[in-house]
C-alpha positions in Angstrom: 101.1 85.2 103.9 98.9 82.6 102.4 95.7 84.1 100.9 96.8 87.7 100.6 97.2 88.9 97.1 99.8 91.4 96.0 97.0 93.5 94.5 95.3 93.7 97.9 98.5 94.8 99.5 99.0 97.5 96.8 95.5 98.8 97.4 96.1 98.9 101.1 99.4 100.8 100.5 97.6 103.4 98.5 94.9 103.9 101.2 97.6 104.2 103.9 99.4 106.8 101.7 96.2 108.8 101.1 95.3 108.7 104.8 98.8 110.0 105.6 100.0 106.9 107.6 103.7 106.7 106.6 104.5 103.8 109.0 101.7 101.6 107.7 102.6 102.6 104.2 106.2 101.6 104.8 105.2 98.2 106.3 102.9 97.5 103.3 105.7 98.6 100.9 108.0 96.1 102.5 105.4 93.3 102.2 104.9 94.2 98.5 108.6 94.0 98.0 108.6 90.5 99.5 105.9 89.4 97.0 108.4 89.4 94.1 110.9 86.7 93.4 113.4 89.1 91.9 115.7 89.2 94.9 119.4 88.6 94.3 122.0 87.6 96.8 124.6 90.3 97.4 127.1 88.1 95.6 124.8 87.8 92.5 124.3 91.5 92.5 128.0 92.3 92.7 128.6 90.0 89.8 126.3 92.2 87.6 125.5 95.4 89.4 122.9 97.8 88.2 123.2 101.5 89.0 120.0 103.1 90.4 117.5 102.7 93.1 117.0 99.3 94.8 115.4 97.6 97.7 118.0 96.1 100.0 117.8 93.6 102.9 120.0 95.3 105.4 120.1 93.1 108.4 116.5 92.2 109.1 115.1 95.4 107.5 114.2 96.2 103.9 115.3 99.7 102.9 115.4 101.8 99.8 119.0 102.6 98.7 120.7 103.9 95.6 123.6 102.1 94.0 126.2 104.0 92.0 129.9 103.3 91.1 130.1 100.3 93.3 128.6 101.8 96.5 125.2 101.8 98.2 124.0 105.1 99.6 121.0 107.0 100.8 120.5 110.8 100.3 119.5 112.7 103.3 119.3 116.5 103.2 121.5 116.7 100.2 124.2 114.6 101.8 125.0 111.1 100.7 125.3 108.5 103.5 127.2 105.4 102.3 126.4 102.0 103.8 128.7 99.1 104.2 127.7 96.0 102.3 128.6 93.5 105.1 125.1 93.7 106.5 123.4 93.5 103.1 122.2 90.0 102.3 119.9 90.5 99.2 119.2 93.2 96.6 116.3 93.9 94.3 116.9 96.6 91.7 113.9 98.8 91.0 113.3 98.8 87.3 112.5 102.3 86.0 110.5 102.5 82.8 112.3 103.5 79.6 111.8 107.0 78.4 109.5 107.2 75.4 111.2 107.7 72.1 
């Protein structure tokens, strides 16, 4: 990906979102996630887990999951679907901004 800036990817992501192209937006989101160096191995994450949303390398895919009480899950239609960690290789917690005081 030499020569492609993260800023350009973010701009393309916003254009794809506005144009209503969810597949392209997801691909760009995955590429943006790869631009950061904040990935942890699953072992590092388990040593100091963080509850909340995170990007996860699940097999060869990057997906958005939630982590709470030692388990990864995705909410679908009000139902929580739990995923086994044996296919998860890396985790990148999504930092949420602190609420204003």
